[in-house]
MISEKE-297847 format. One record per residue (C-alpha): residue number from 1; residue in one letter; chain; y, z, x. Coordinates in steps of 0.1 Angstrom, whole numbers, plus 5000, padded with zeros to 4 digits. Last residue first. Layout:
BEGIN
pafi | zami | vexdo | c2 | c3 | c1
NUM | A | A | Y | Z | X;
...
end
This chain:
BEGIN
pafi | zami | vexdo | c2 | c3 | c1
273 | V | A | 4716 | 5081 | 4861;
272 | S | A | 4751 | 5093 | 4868;
271 | I | A | 4776 | 5095 | 4838;
270 | V | A | 4812 | 5082 | 4838;
269 | E | A | 4834 | 5090 | 4808;
268 | I | A | 4859 | 5064 | 4796;
267 | E | A | 4884 | 5073 | 4769;
266 | E | A | 4914 | 5069 | 4793;
265 | S | A | 4906 | 5032 | 4794;
264 | V | A | 4903 | 5003 | 4819;
263 | Q | A | 4922 | 5006 | 4851;
262 | E | A | 4933 | 5042 | 4852;
261 | K | A | 4903 | 5056 | 4834;
260 | L | A | 4880 | 5035 | 4856;
259 | T | A | 4897 | 5048 | 4887;
258 | K | A | 4894 | 5084 | 4877;
257 | E | A | 4858 | 5080 | 4867;
256 | V | A | 4848 | 5065 | 4901;
255 | F | A | 4871 | 5086 | 4923;
254 | N | A | 4874 | 5123 | 4913;
253 | K | A | 4846 | 5124 | 4887;
252 | L | A | 4819 | 5103 | 4903;
251 | T | A | 4828 | 5112 | 4939;
250 | M | A | 4829 | 5149 | 4929;
249 | S | A | 4793 | 5146 | 4915;
248 | S | A | 4782 | 5129 | 4947;
247 | M | A | 4793 | 5158 | 4969;
246 | A | A | 4758 | 5167 | 4980;
245 | C | A | 4754 | 5131 | 4992;
244 | K | A | 4720 | 5114 | 4988;
243 | G | A | 4731 | 5087 | 4963;
242 | C | A | 4764 | 5083 | 4982;
241 | T | A | 4745 | 5075 | 5014;
240 | G | A | 4729 | 5045 | 4999;
239 | C | A | 4732 | 5041 | 4961;
238 | L | A | 4751 | 5058 | 4932;
237 | R | A | 4738 | 5047 | 4898;
236 | V | A | 4762 | 5042 | 4869;
235 | Y | A | 4763 | 5049 | 4831;
234 | V | A | 4797 | 5044 | 4816;
233 | K | A | 4802 | 5063 | 4783;
232 | G | A | 4829 | 5048 | 4761;
231 | K | A | 4806 | 5040 | 4733;
230 | K | A | 4776 | 5028 | 4754;
229 | V | A | 4780 | 5011 | 4788;
228 | D | A | 4750 | 5004 | 4810;
227 | V | A | 4736 | 5004 | 4846;
226 | L | A | 4767 | 4996 | 4867;
225 | E | A | 4758 | 4998 | 4904;
224 | I | A | 4773 | 5019 | 4932;
223 | D | A | 4774 | 5018 | 4970;
222 | G | A | 4773 | 5040 | 5001;
221 | G | A | 4775 | 5034 | 5038;
220 | D | A | 4809 | 5049 | 5042;
219 | K | A | 4828 | 5016 | 5040;
218 | R | A | 4805 | 5006 | 5012;
217 | L | A | 4820 | 5033 | 4989;
216 | H | A | 4854 | 5016 | 4992;
215 | E | A | 4842 | 4981 | 4983;
214 | S | A | 4821 | 4995 | 4955;
213 | I | A | 4851 | 5011 | 4938;
212 | Y | A | 4875 | 4981 | 4942;
211 | G | A | 4864 | 4946 | 4931;
210 | E | A | 4828 | 4954 | 4923;
209 | I | A | 4835 | 4985 | 4902;
208 | V | A | 4868 | 4972 | 4887;
207 | K | A | 4851 | 4939 | 4878;
206 | N | A | 4821 | 4957 | 4864;
205 | I | A | 4844 | 4976 | 4840;
204 | K | A | 4860 | 4944 | 4828;
203 | L | A | 4826 | 4926 | 4824;
202 | V | A | 4812 | 4955 | 4805;
201 | L | A | 4842 | 4956 | 4782;
200 | Q | A | 4840 | 4919 | 4775;
199 | T | A | 4803 | 4922 | 4767;
198 | K | A | 4809 | 4952 | 4744;
197 | T | A | 4834 | 4932 | 4725;
196 | M | A | 4870 | 4939 | 4734;
195 | K | A | 4898 | 4948 | 4709;
194 | D | A | 4897 | 4985 | 4716;
193 | V | A | 4900 | 4978 | 4754;
192 | P | A | 4929 | 4955 | 4750;
191 | K | A | 4950 | 4980 | 4730;
190 | E | A | 4982 | 4960 | 4725;
189 | N | A | 5013 | 4973 | 4709;
188 | K | A | 5033 | 4951 | 4733;
187 | K | A | 5051 | 4982 | 4744;
186 | K | A | 5017 | 4998 | 4750;
185 | L | A | 5008 | 4969 | 4773;
184 | E | A | 5040 | 4975 | 4792;
183 | D | A | 5031 | 5011 | 4798;
182 | L | A | 4995 | 5002 | 4808;
181 | I | A | 5009 | 4977 | 4834;
180 | I | A | 5034 | 5002 | 4847;
179 | A | A | 5007 | 5029 | 4851;
178 | S | A | 4984 | 5005 | 4869;
177 | V | A | 5012 | 4996 | 4893;
176 | E | A | 5019 | 5033 | 4900;
175 | E | A | 4983 | 5041 | 4906;
174 | R | A | 4978 | 5011 | 4930;
173 | C | A | 5010 | 5017 | 4950;
172 | K | A | 4992 | 5029 | 4981;
171 | G | A | 4969 | 4999 | 4981;
170 | C | A | 4975 | 4989 | 5017;
169 | A | A | 4972 | 4952 | 5010;
168 | S | A | 4963 | 4940 | 4975;
167 | S | A | 4987 | 4962 | 4956;
166 | V | A | 5006 | 4933 | 4942;
165 | K | A | 4992 | 4899 | 4955;
164 | S | A | 5014 | 4882 | 4929;
163 | Y | A | 4993 | 4862 | 4905;
162 | Q | A | 4958 | 4872 | 4914;
161 | A | A | 4970 | 4907 | 4922;
160 | A | A | 4981 | 4911 | 4885;
159 | E | A | 4946 | 4902 | 4873;
158 | Y | A | 4932 | 4930 | 4895;
157 | I | A | 4958 | 4955 | 4884;
156 | D | A | 4950 | 4952 | 4848;
155 | T | A | 4960 | 4935 | 4815;
154 | V | A | 4979 | 4904 | 4826;
153 | G | A | 4989 | 4882 | 4797;
152 | K | A | 5009 | 4859 | 4820;
151 | E | A | 5044 | 4863 | 4804;
150 | R | A | 5045 | 4899 | 4791;
149 | V | A | 5020 | 4915 | 4815;
148 | L | A | 5032 | 4895 | 4845;
147 | A | A | 5068 | 4902 | 4835;
146 | R | A | 5061 | 4940 | 4837;
145 | I | A | 5050 | 4936 | 4874;
144 | E | A | 5081 | 4915 | 4882;
143 | D | A | 5103 | 4942 | 4865;
142 | E | A | 5089 | 4969 | 4887;
141 | K | A | 5097 | 4951 | 4920;
140 | I | A | 5074 | 4934 | 4944;
139 | N | A | 5084 | 4935 | 4981;
138 | F | A | 5050 | 4923 | 4993;
137 | C | A | 5040 | 4953 | 5014;
136 | T | A | 5066 | 4975 | 4996;
135 | C | A | 5048 | 4973 | 4963;
134 | I | A | 5069 | 4993 | 4938;
133 | V | A | 5104 | 4980 | 4947;
132 | H | A | 5130 | 4996 | 4924;
131 | N | A | 5140 | 4983 | 4890;
130 | E | A | 5150 | 5016 | 4874;
129 | T | A | 5171 | 5023 | 4905;
128 | E | A | 5161 | 5046 | 4933;
127 | E | A | 5190 | 5062 | 4950;
126 | K | A | 5205 | 5045 | 4979;
125 | K | A | 5206 | 5064 | 5011;
124 | E | A | 5241 | 5073 | 5021;
123 | I | A | 5260 | 5047 | 5042;
122 | G | A | 5277 | 5058 | 5074;
121 | K | A | 5273 | 5024 | 5090;
120 | Y | A | 5251 | 5038 | 5118;
119 | N | A | 5230 | 5059 | 5094;
118 | A | A | 5225 | 5029 | 5070;
117 | I | A | 5213 | 5009 | 5100;
116 | A | A | 5189 | 5037 | 5110;
115 | D | A | 5176 | 5041 | 5075;
114 | D | A | 5170 | 5003 | 5072;
113 | L | A | 5152 | 5004 | 5106;
112 | A | A | 5130 | 5032 | 5094;
111 | E | A | 5122 | 5012 | 5062;
110 | R | A | 5113 | 4981 | 5083;
109 | G | A | 5090 | 5001 | 5105;
108 | M | A | 5073 | 5017 | 5075;
107 | V | A | 5067 | 4983 | 5061;
106 | S | A | 5050 | 4973 | 5093;
105 | C | A | 5026 | 5002 | 5089;
104 | H | A | 5021 | 4994 | 5052;
103 | I | A | 5004 | 4961 | 5064;
102 | K | A | 4975 | 4982 | 5076;
101 | E | A | 4950 | 4977 | 5048;
100 | N | A | 4958 | 4940 | 5048;
99 | P | A | 4946 | 4938 | 5085;
98 | L | A | 4975 | 4930 | 5108;
97 | G | A | 4987 | 4896 | 5122;
96 | G | A | 4998 | 4880 | 5154;
95 | L | A | 5019 | 4910 | 5164;
94 | F | A | 5051 | 4891 | 5160;
93 | E | A | 5038 | 4878 | 5127;
92 | V | A | 5033 | 4913 | 5114;
91 | I | A | 5068 | 4924 | 5126;
90 | D | A | 5084 | 4893 | 5109;
89 | Q | A | 5065 | 4902 | 5078;
88 | N | A | 5081 | 4936 | 5077;
87 | T | A | 5114 | 4918 | 5075;
86 | L | A | 5142 | 4913 | 5100;
85 | K | A | 5176 | 4904 | 5085;
84 | D | A | 5191 | 4938 | 5094;
83 | A | A | 5184 | 4932 | 5130;
82 | E | A | 5207 | 4902 | 5130;
81 | D | A | 5235 | 4922 | 5113;
80 | I | A | 5231 | 4951 | 5138;
79 | S | A | 5233 | 4926 | 5167;
78 | K | A | 5202 | 4918 | 5186;
77 | G | A | 5196 | 4926 | 5223;
76 | I | A | 5168 | 4952 | 5214;
75 | I | A | 5157 | 4944 | 5179;
74 | M | A | 5123 | 4928 | 5185;
73 | E | A | 5111 | 4951 | 5212;
72 | T | A | 5119 | 4982 | 5190;
71 | L | A | 5100 | 4966 | 5162;
70 | A | A | 5069 | 4958 | 5183;
69 | S | A | 5067 | 4994 | 5194;
68 | S | A | 5068 | 5006 | 5158;
67 | S | A | 5042 | 4981 | 5147;
66 | A | A | 5019 | 4989 | 5176;
65 | I | A | 5022 | 5027 | 5170;
64 | A | A | 5016 | 5023 | 5132;
63 | S | A | 4987 | 4999 | 5138;
62 | G | A | 4971 | 5025 | 5161;
61 | C | A | 4973 | 5052 | 5135;
60 | G | A | 5001 | 5077 | 5128;
59 | F | A | 5027 | 5100 | 5141;
58 | T | A | 5056 | 5081 | 5155;
57 | Q | A | 5084 | 5085 | 5180;
56 | F | A | 5106 | 5055 | 5187;
55 | K | A | 5131 | 5040 | 5212;
54 | A | A | 5158 | 5014 | 5210;
53 | D | A | 5183 | 5002 | 5235;
52 | T | A | 5212 | 4978 | 5237;
51 | I | A | 5216 | 4971 | 5200;
50 | I | A | 5247 | 4950 | 5198;
49 | G | A | 5275 | 4961 | 5174;
48 | N | A | 5303 | 4949 | 5197;
47 | K | A | 5311 | 4984 | 5207;
46 | D | A | 5276 | 4990 | 5220;
45 | I | A | 5246 | 5003 | 5200;
44 | K | A | 5219 | 5028 | 5212;
43 | L | A | 5193 | 5032 | 5185;
42 | F | A | 5167 | 5059 | 5178;
41 | I | A | 5136 | 5054 | 5157;
40 | K | A | 5115 | 5080 | 5137;
39 | L | A | 5082 | 5071 | 5122;
38 | M | A | 5057 | 5090 | 5101;
37 | D | A | 5022 | 5082 | 5089;
36 | G | A | 4996 | 5105 | 5072;
35 | C | A | 5010 | 5107 | 5037;
34 | V | A | 5019 | 5144 | 5041;
33 | L | A | 5033 | 5136 | 5076;
32 | S | A | 5058 | 5114 | 5058;
31 | G | A | 5070 | 5078 | 5061;
30 | A | A | 5104 | 5066 | 5073;
29 | E | A | 5132 | 5078 | 5096;
28 | G | A | 5163 | 5063 | 5112;
27 | V | A | 5187 | 5075 | 5139;
26 | A | A | 5218 | 5057 | 5150;
25 | D | A | 5243 | 5059 | 5178;
24 | P | A | 5219 | 5079 | 5199;
23 | N | A | 5231 | 5109 | 5220;
22 | E | A | 5199 | 5111 | 5241;
21 | I | A | 5174 | 5084 | 5231;
20 | E | A | 5140 | 5096 | 5223;
19 | G | A | 5105 | 5085 | 5233;
18 | V | A | 5083 | 5054 | 5233;
17 | N | A | 5100 | 5022 | 5242;
16 | K | A | 5068 | 5002 | 5248;
15 | P | A | 5033 | 5010 | 5237;
14 | N | A | 5005 | 5004 | 5261;
13 | T | A | 4973 | 5011 | 5242;
12 | Y | A | 4988 | 5003 | 5208;
11 | Y | A | 5011 | 4974 | 5219;
10 | E | A | 4982 | 4958 | 5238;
9 | K | A | 4957 | 4963 | 5209;
8 | V | A | 4982 | 4947 | 5185;
7 | K | A | 4987 | 4918 | 5209;
6 | D | A | 4950 | 4913 | 5213;
5 | T | A | 4947 | 4909 | 5175;
4 | Y | A | 4929 | 4935 | 5155;
3 | E | A | 4898 | 4931 | 5133;
2 | W | A | 4890 | 4959 | 5109;
1 | M | A | 4855 | 4972 | 5107;
end
């Protein structure tokens, strides 16, 4: 169960500045209903560039509502230039903290503000560049991730997180980060899995299981344990509610095997015992 500060609870249960401004001077949007969270903010700005009012509409969890409400409170009375200097971390600190899994809610607020400021200034949205931000929670760009592979010898997302915290908060960028790491490893003509001894491979697989897969299964009362590894076949045992679930075969293929393929090797096949 995630722990929320009293301020987060207050801004969620009694949100401020909810609604829409008639004839706003700027409107910004972020997120997507497809992804589960969406935010729209409206700004009223006077002739001196001061934000005199701000309101929001959001579809999302309590953290999204609290972050959006906090953002509007923080920017009212500030100039556009001052508001533009706010970061998602400022929102987190204003609320007294957010669980790592909910940091993306503060990022969504910052992105909506970016969009509103661009709308006010008549600037079109910037197209993604080759070196765009991948991990929005910690503002980590693609070239920084590739540098970890080249300079630090990183071979998976868990090692990358130890150096930069990449994908260690909301986790939405996990697949993209993994793909970048694998691509950079190919450029180095390295095949880390092929070079590993069985012991090294087992340790790597177990690190993914314990560091990510098991953690997620435990949230629903389940678990998983590694039994053996033989020639690319990974034998596991589902425990707790997962072991009794009628959908266990889908969990193995669509989550466990998919994750191990992404993080360790495409050759991996997961088998339940």
